C-alpha angles and dihedrals in degrees: 000000000000090000091056091050092049091049090049092050093048094050098045116085115227116239100216092177091069094046127093119244089254092052091051091050090049091051094047090049091049091050093049090049092048092049091048091051092045087056090048092238126150121227089245092051095048092044091051093049091046093048095238132115121266088239090057090053091046090053092050093049090048091057097255120141120269134176121272089240090059092049091049092051092050094045090050092055091046089051090239101113091110086069088076089071090054093049095045110017123188103275098209123197127301117243089250092054091047091053092049094048095048092204098324119117116240111245103172141036117235095221088219111153093029119101112245122214125205129347117323121215 
C-alpha cells in the first residue's frame, strides 16, 4: 500500500499556484530533505559543504523561510542548481517588443500604465 502511495505522489504534479506560501515552503523543505537523504548526506555534512549552519538547514527542511542565497548554496551542493532555470526560465522578448526594438536590446521600462507620483527627474 505504501508503494502505491509513493508512486502516486511521484507521478502527480504539484500545483504550487493553489498552495499557500507555507505549503510551498513545506514542500520545498521536504524535497531538499529527500534529496539530501537520497545522497546519503547528514544535515551537518550538507550544511558544512554549503557554508551554512546546521540550524539553517534544519529550518529549511522544516518548511521555515530562508534566504535565496542559502537555498542557492544548498542546491549547488546537491547538484540541483540547474533547477532554478526550470522554475524561472529566461522570459525572452515578445514578438511585439522585438519588432519595436528592431535589433536593439531594451534597457528601460516606460512606466506607462503605472500612476506616477510627484515630479520625476
